[in-house]
C-alpha positions in Angstrom: 113.2 34.7 95.8 113.5 32.2 98.2 117.1 34.8 99.9 113.9 37.0 100.5 111.2 34.6 102.4 114.4 33.4 104.5 116.2 36.6 105.7 114.7 37.7 108.8 114.8 41.2 108.6 111.0 42.5 109.0 110.4 45.0 106.1 106.4 45.2 107.4 105.0 48.6 107.2 102.4 47.8 109.0 101.2 48.7 112.2 99.6 45.8 115.0 96.7 45.8 116.4 98.2 46.6 120.2 99.2 49.9 118.4 95.6 50.3 116.4 94.0 50.1 119.6 95.5 52.6 121.2 95.3 55.6 119.1 91.9 54.4 118.9 91.6 55.0 122.0 93.5 57.7 122.9 91.0 59.4 119.5 87.7 58.4 121.4 88.6 59.6 124.6 89.4 63.0 122.6 86.4 63.5 121.2 84.6 62.0 124.2 85.8 65.2 126.2 85.2 67.6 123.2 81.5 66.8 122.9 80.7 67.5 125.6 81.8 71.4 125.0 80.0 72.2 122.9 77.1 71.0 123.7 78.2 73.3 126.5 78.6 76.0 124.3 75.5 75.2 122.4 73.6 75.4 125.4 74.9 78.5 126.3 74.5 80.4 123.2 71.3 79.2 122.4 70.7 81.1 126.0 72.6 84.9 125.9 71.0 84.7 122.1 67.4 84.7 123.4 67.7 86.8 125.9 68.7 89.5 123.2 65.9 89.1 121.5 63.6 89.4 124.1 65.6 92.4 125.6 65.5 93.8 122.1 61.2 92.8 121.4 60.4 94.7 125.1 62.4 97.5 123.5 60.2 97.6 120.0 57.1 96.9 122.7 58.0 100.1 124.4 59.1 102.5 121.4 55.7 100.9 119.6 53.5 102.8 122.3 55.8 105.7 122.8 55.9 106.8 119.3 52.6 104.9 117.4 49.5 104.7 120.1 49.4 102.3 123.9 47.2 99.0 122.9 50.7 97.4 122.1 50.7 94.5 124.3 53.2 91.0 124.9 51.2 88.6 126.1 52.8 85.3 127.6 52.1 82.7 127.7 52.9 80.0 129.8 50.5 76.9 128.6 52.2 77.4 124.7 55.8 78.1 125.8 55.7 81.6 123.7 55.0 85.7 123.8 53.4 87.8 121.7 54.0 91.2 120.8 49.9 92.2 119.5 48.3 95.8 118.5 45.5 95.3 119.7 44.3 99.0 118.2 44.3 97.0 114.1 43.7 93.6 116.3 47.2 92.1 114.2 49.8 90.1 115.6 53.4 92.1 114.5 55.5 88.8 115.8 55.7 85.7 118.0 57.9 83.6 119.1 57.7 80.1 121.1 60.4 79.6 124.0 63.8 77.1 123.1 62.4 73.1 123.9 63.0 71.5 127.5 62.5 76.0 128.3 59.8 76.5 130.2 58.1 80.0 131.9 56.8 80.7 135.3 54.9 84.2 135.3 55.5 85.1 139.4 54.3 88.4 139.6 54.4 89.2 136.6 50.4 89.4 135.0 50.4 87.8 131.4 50.0 90.9 129.6 53.0 93.5 129.7 52.1 96.9 128.5 53.7 99.8 128.9 52.1 103.8 129.1 53.1 106.8 126.6 56.2 107.7 128.7 57.8 104.4 127.9 56.5 103.0 131.7 55.7 99.8 132.8 52.4 99.6 134.1 52.2 96.4 136.0 56.0 95.3 136.7 56.4 92.4 137.8 58.9 89.1 137.9 59.2 85.9 136.0 61.6 82.9 135.7 62.3 81.7 132.9 63.7 77.7 133.6 66.1 76.4 131.3 68.2 72.8 131.5 70.7 74.2 133.0 70.1 77.1 134.5 67.2 79.4 135.0 66.8 83.1 135.0 64.9 86.1 137.5 63.5 88.3 134.6 62.1 91.7 135.8 60.2 94.8 134.5 60.3 97.9 137.1 58.9 100.3 138.7 59.7 103.1 136.2 61.4 103.1 132.3 63.6 100.8 132.6 62.8 97.9 130.3 63.5 94.2 132.6 66.5 92.9 134.5 67.6 90.0 133.8 69.5 87.8 136.1 70.8 84.2 135.7 70.7 83.1 139.3 
């Protein structure tokens, strides 16, 4: 037993404190560089999904107006940060969608109520902006039969 302790050869399989610190620093830097990337990716996906949903909702409003009756409308409410598809004839709310947190809408020339006529043309064209934490979207409801144009500023 004495010969094993006095041998002088190191058979320890442990790491030194400096090796552990180097590995921990490496992993910390790696994690700090990846986490913001995921946050930006999430925000980009959230923006594109919301804009896609808005396009679909405007298309639905246009289609319902052309196929059913002209009393469907999209109501934009900047105070509560939401928009509503409303059937004025039957006095029912079809759906209500809220904007994500930290987003806000700004109606520029667009009125709060968007309607289509029986041919699918916007009755009162206009422009609005949607402000997100990292970008601004300009949304135009143009003259004619097209629904809307979304431009990232």
